[in-house]
N, C-alpha and C positions, 0 to 999 in steps of 0.2 A: 360424523353423520352426513349423509347425502341429502339432497333435496327430495326427501321422501314425503309420503302423505302427512306424516306427523309434523314435519317442518312446514309443509304447505299450510296446515291448519294454523300454525303460529304466525306465519307471514300474513295470512289472510286477516287474522284478528288485528294485526298491527296496521294493515292497509285500511281496514274499515275505520279505525280511529282517526287516521290522517286524511283519507281521501273521500270519505262518504260526503255526498252532495258537492263534491268538487267538480269543476268545469274543465272540459278539454279545450285548450287554446290552439295548440298546433300538433300535428302528427308528422313524424318522420320515419323513414326506413333507411337507416345507414348501411345495412347489409342485407343479403337475401334471407338471413335468419332473424333479423331483429326489427322490432317496431318500438318507437319511443313516443309515448304520449306526454306532451307538455301540459301540465294541469295547474289550476289555481284552486286551492282549498284552504279554508281557515286563515285567509289573508297571507298565505304563503304560496310560493311557486314550487312545483315538484316535477320531476321527470320519472315517469314510470316506464321501465324497460321490460319488454316482453320478448324473450329469446327462445327460439326453437332450435338452437345450435345442436348438432348431433351429440356433442360431448359436454356442452355447457348450457343445456336448456334450463331456464329459470325465469322468474319475474320478480322485480323488486324496485324500490326507489333507488335512484342512482345520482351520483355527483359527476359521473364520467362525462367527458366531452366527446361528442360524436362528430364525424365528418360525413355530411349527407351528400348524395349525388345531386347534380344540377337538375336532372330530370327524374322526378319521383316515379318509382315502379307502379304498375297497375294497381296492386293490392293497396298500396299506400294512398293512391288517388281515390280508391273506393272508400277507404276509411275516412279520408278527409271529407268526402261527399256526405257520408252518413253520420259521422261522429263529431266533427268539429263543432264546438258550441254545446255539446251534449253534457248532461250532468250524471255523475255516477250515483246510482240509487242504492245498489246493494252489491255484495260480493258473495257468491254461493259456491260451496265446494261439494263435489259429489262424494258423500260419505266422508271418509278420510283418505280419499284417493287423490292422485296428482292431477285432478281435472277441476278447473275453476272457471266460473262464469262471472264476468263483470257486466252488470245490468245497468245500461245507460238509458236516460230519457232525453229525447230531443223533439224538435218540432219539424213537421214536414213543410212543403212549399206553401201550404195554405194556412199554416199556423197551428195545426192539430198536433197534440202531443202523442208520442208513440214510444214504445220501448225497442231497444236493440240489445242483442247479447253478443259480447265478445268473449269467446270461450278458448281457453288455452289448455292443451293436453301435454303434459310433460312425460314423455315416454322414450327417452334416449333418442335414437336416430329416427324414431317414428313420431316425434313430437310435432305438434301442429297448432295453428292459431286460426280460429274461424269467426267470421262475422255472420250472425244467424238472425233471421226474422222469427221472433218467438211466437208470432200469431200463426204462421204456417209451418214453423220448425224447419224451414228450408235454409240451406247454406247460401248466403249471398256471394261469398267467395272464401277461399282459405289461402293462407300463406304458402302452403305446399300442396299442390294438387296431386292426388293419388288415384290411379285408375284401378278398376276392379281386377285387372290381371295381376296387380301387385298386392291387392288387399281384397280377397274374396268376400269378406264379411261386410265391408263398407266401401262405397264409392264416395270419395272425398273430392267434390268439385262443385262449381256453382250450379244452383238450381236443383241440387239433390237434397233429399231429406237428411237431416242430421240425426244420426243414431250414436249412442254412446258405445264405446268398446264393450266386448262381451262382459257381462256382469259376473264377478266372482263372489260367491256366497261366503263372505268373510265377515267377522265381527268388527264393530267400530268401538274401540275402547273409550272414545270420548262420550258416547251416549250410554255406556253401560254403568250401572251402579256397582258398588263394591260387592254386594251379594251376587249380582249376576256374573261379575268377573270370577268370583270364587267358584261358582257352579260350573262355568265354562272351563276354567283351568283345571278342574278336577279330572278332566279327561284328556288333558294336553300334556305331552312330555316337554320338559324344560330343555329343549334343544332348538337351534335356529330354524331347522326345517319345519318342525311342528308348529312353532310360534308363527312363522311366516304363512303357513297354510291355514291357520286359524284366524289370525287378526289382519285386518286391512291396513295398508298404508305404513307398515313398519319396515324400514330398510335394514340392511345388514348391520350398520353401525348402531341404529336405535335398539335393535334386538340385543346387540352385544352390551349395550348400556343396561338393559333389563337383566341379562345374565350376570353381569358384574355386580349389580346392586344386590341380586340374590346372594351372591357369594360373600360380599363384604358385610352385609347386614344380616346374613343368615335368615332370610325371609322367604316366603313362598313366592311362586310365580305370580299369583293374583295380587299379592301385596306389592310386588315390584312394578307390575303394570299399573296399579293404582297410583304409585308414586310417580310413574312416568306421566300419567294423565294429569296429575296435579302439580308437576314440577314447575317452579317459577322460571320464566324466560331468562336465559343467561347466555347471550351471544358470545361465542368464543371460537378462536382458531385452535384446532387440535392437531395432533400428529397425523391423524387420518384425514383431515380436511377441515370441516367446520361443524358446529353444533349450536342448537338453540337452548340446550339445558346443561351442557358439560361445565362443571365448576373448576376443572383442573387446567383448562387451556388458557390461552392469552385472551383476556377480556376485551371485547369490542363494544362500542357505545350502543349500537343497534343492530338488528337483523339485517337491515339494508346496507349499512356500512360494512358489516361482516361479509356479505356477498360481494360488495364492491371490491373489498380488499382481496378476498380469495380468488375471484375470477379475473381480476386485473393481473394477478400473478400468473394465473393459468394462461391468460391471453398472451402475456409477455413470453412465457415459455413456448407457447404454440408458434408465436412469430419467430422466435429464435430457431425453433426446429424447422420451420418452413424455409427460412433464409439459409440455414446450414445444410438443407437438403439431406443427403444421406451421410453427412459428415460424422455424426455421432455413431451411427451404425458402422461406418467404415473403420473408425478408430477402435471401436469396441471389438470388431472382428480381429484386428491386429493384436490387441491386448489379449484376447482369448487364445489366439494362436501362440502368442508368446508364453502364456500360462501353461498350455499343453507342452510346449517345448521345454519349459523349465521343469515340469514334472518328469519328463524323459531324461533330462540332463542330471537331475538329482538322483534318479534311479541308477543311471550309469555311474555317477560319482560314488554312490553307496557301494556299488559292485567293485569299483576301482579301489575303494578304501580297504577292501579285503585282499589287496595284492600280496600282503605279507604271507598269506596262506600258501600262495604259489611258490614264493621264495623258500619257505620252510620245506615244502614238498621236494623242491629241487635239491636242497642241501641234504635232506634225509636220503634221497635216492643216490646222491653222490657218495655219501658215507657208507651205504649198504649195497653199492653196485656190484660188489664181488659176490654177493649172496643171491643176486637176481638172475635167473636163467632167461635168455631171450625167448620171446613168444608168450610171456604171461600177460594176462589182461588186468591183473591187479595184484597188490601185495600188501601185507600188513607188517608194519615196522614200529619200533620203539621211537616215540617222539621225544628226542632229548631236549626240546624246547618246552615240554609240558610234562615234567616229572616222569618221563619214560612211559607215558600212557600209550597204548597201541593206537596207531593211525593207519587206516586203509587208504591206499593211494591207487587211483585208476592209472593203468599203463596202456600204452599203445603197443600191441604185440609185434608190430613190424619194425619197431625201434629197439635199439640196444638200451641197456640201463642208463648209460651215459647220455644217449640221445634223449631219453625220456626226461632225464634231469634237466638237460638244456631246453627242452620244450617248456618246462615249468618256469625256468629262469627267464626265457623270452617273454612268456605271458606276463610275468611279474614286471619286467621292464616296460612292456607296452602299456600296462595299466598305470604304472607310476607316471609315465609321460602323459597319459590321457588326463590325469587329474589336473595338471596345470592348464591344459587346453579347455577342460570342462569348466574350471573356475572362471576362465576368461569368458567363455560363452554364457555362463550363468550371469556374470556381472553385466555383460552387454544386454542381455534380455531383460534383466531387472531395471537397468538404467533406461532402456527404451520404454518399458511400461511405466516407469515413474514419470518420464517425460510426457507420454501420451495421456496419462491420467491427469497430469497438470493441465493439459490442453482441454480435456473434458470438463474439468472444474471451471476453467475460464469461459468455455462455451456456455455453460449453464448459468453463469453470472453476467454474460455479455449482453450489451445492447447491439443494435444493428451496426454501428460504427466499429465497435469492438470486433464483430464477426468478420468484417472486411480485413482487418489487420491480422486476425487469427488465420484466415484462409491464406493470406499472403505468406504468412510464416510457414504454413504446411506445404505450400507450393515450393518455397525456398528450401525446405528440408526433404523434399521428394515424396511426401505422403499424398500430395494432390498434384494433378496435372493442370497446367495453365490452360483454361478453356478458351480464352481469347486475349488479344493484346490491346484491346480498346481501353480507353480511360486510364492509361498508365499513371498519369499524374494523380488521379483520384485514388487509384489503388495504393499508391505509395504515400498518401497523405499521412503525416505523423500525428498521432494522438498524444495528448499530454497525459501523464500518469494520473490516476485518481488522487485527489488531494483531501486530506483531513487536517483538522486542527485540534490538538489536545486541549484538555482543560487548562493547561498552563500557557496556552497560546503558541505552542511549538508545532511547526509544520511536519506532517507525516505523509509520505508519498507511497503509492501502491502501484506496481506494474500491472497493466491490463492483459499482457500476453508475455510469452517467454522471451521474444526478441526485445521487448521493452524492459523485461526484468534484467536482462544482460546490460542494456544501456543505462538503466537506472542505477544498478549496483556498481558496475565496472567503470562507467564514464561520468555519469552525472553526480553521484554522491561523493562527498569529501571522504578522505581516509579516516577522519575522526568521527564521521556520522555513525549512528547505530543501525545495524542491519538485523532484521528479524525474519524468521521463516519457521513454519511448523516442522517439528522434528520428524524426519523420515516420512513425511506426509506431503503429497503433491499440493502445491499452493503458490501464491504470489509472493514476490519479494517485497518487503516493507522497509522503508528507510525513515528513521527519525533524523531530521536535519538539526542535530544538536550533538555535542560531544559528551555531555553529562546530563541526560534528562532525569527528571525526578521519577520516583517509583510509580507515581500515578500515571505519568506519560508512558512509561514502559508498559504498564498493565493495559493502558488503552491501545497502544500499538500492538501488543500481543493479542488483544481482542480482535483487532482488525486483521492481523495475520491468520488467526484461527477462522474468522468469518470467510475470508477469501481463500479457503482451502477445501480439500475433499471432506474434512471433518466439520464442516460448517454447522451441522445439526447435532454434534456431539458435545459432551461435557468433559471438563478436565483435559483439554487438548494441550499437549506439550509444544511450547514455542521456544526455539533457541534464539538468543540474541548475542551480538558480538560487534565490535568495531569493524568497519568496512575494510581496514587495512589487513585483517586476518582472512579475508575472502580471496580465493583463487579459482580460476577456471581452468580445468585440465585441457590440454591440447586435444582438439577433435571432439569435445564434449557437445552434447545436444544443447540447443538454446535453453537458457534458464538453469542449467546444471552447474553448480559450483561446489567447492569443498572449503571447509573452514576449520579453525581450531580456536582454543581458548574461550569457547562459548559458555554461556550460562543458560539455564532453562527455567521458564515460567509455565505454570499450568493455569489455563483460563477456560471458561465456558462462554462461547460466543453469544452475544446478546444483540439482536438486530436493532433494538431501540438505542443502544449505545452507539452503534455504527452510524445510524441515521443522525443522531445528535452531533457527532463529530465531523460528519462529511461536509466538505465545502462545495457548494453548488456554483457553477460558473454561469 
């Protein structure tokens, strides 16, 4: 479920319980997209985040720590002037749309009480936050000013009248009775488009919940919508994002904590993508190019594996050469390799029968030689993709320090060019492997990148330590610093290996384990690539809670 109108309805209900009559103490603007209201309500301190980020627009209570600029931006100064010391009197939603107004009461310079509206519109890249005088309905200012050249319907700037976005004549399921729902649904098809065109505030994931409920419980559209309306709040992380009603995902204590967890992960990924620049795109291009190359190589190999057909044709032509007059374009002969069934063979009329036979023998030899070359090229392309995919896995799990090391690795392997030669000491700063401690108290180490994987396995680990890696799946090297770990420690280390792999989100991931003495690195192999023997295999389903429990923080 996304932050749709239905989710907005639930978050507003929760905010009313916690913040109503609360007082604003401080106001901050940590970024061009974010306002943070520090509030005191019900003898507790809260931070209300209001974000109009193009891809992460939302509002909720947060535990996140923000770094604020030394000089507050103009909009923040305006909010401080009008709202610091104000009390939250109400929270109003426009229907079940993603437009919410926080109604504050404050005193002016002479002590008279008055109201102010802080209205947030969550509309993707068109999201905005307004401070409005409710008596004149004029905008005092907004976080993102929009001229009429960019929005012909509304001029969004100081001293302009505030008007709502164009009204969509849709139904609000929250205010409809069961009978009214049944009547309306009698003319609505049970498909996403019809439901979205009829009902307000239902995003794609919410509509999918409605359709899934219809299928699982064999109920009507109106019954499913009625269940949605009355569903108890159940904050959870799901495979699609987050939900306030899904009972199958990972349960979170509150809607606010749910959004903190979800968007912190998104913010982390966004920072990684910003720092890596076009790195992921560049590596994916090489992987895709190799996949195209592999398809062509496999096609050529399939053709080459039919080389025996040309040898047979050459031998048949040799055997029957005395019967073939020169100048023929084809001939039909008994195939003594296939129960004397007739075989038609194309001939070059300018060649003698013997020369035609030699033509097929040469084609046979050429294809046989090609198979060895093709196998070599296929192995090289597969190994390169395995290496690049392991780098992609590491990038997606990396923090900023890890990214510096990964970039250095890609420069050393020729995939990236050195942009500058400054801060060489900083660039070559060595990071320690990730460290975990098993339930038995045994140390488990994990490589952060492929160069570190090599160092960890081939230099740092003892020959009797246990090495783990996902079977035929890109991932990190894992070392158990013990020669005979318990089954519990092996399973925990396998969990770690599966988590730090391409199959992090999969179940029953195969993980090989073996003593380090059985690990070898082929000459000229890419960083992180090793071969091994005498391994055993465990199957595990990665569990983030186990990883977090075992991780050692420095």
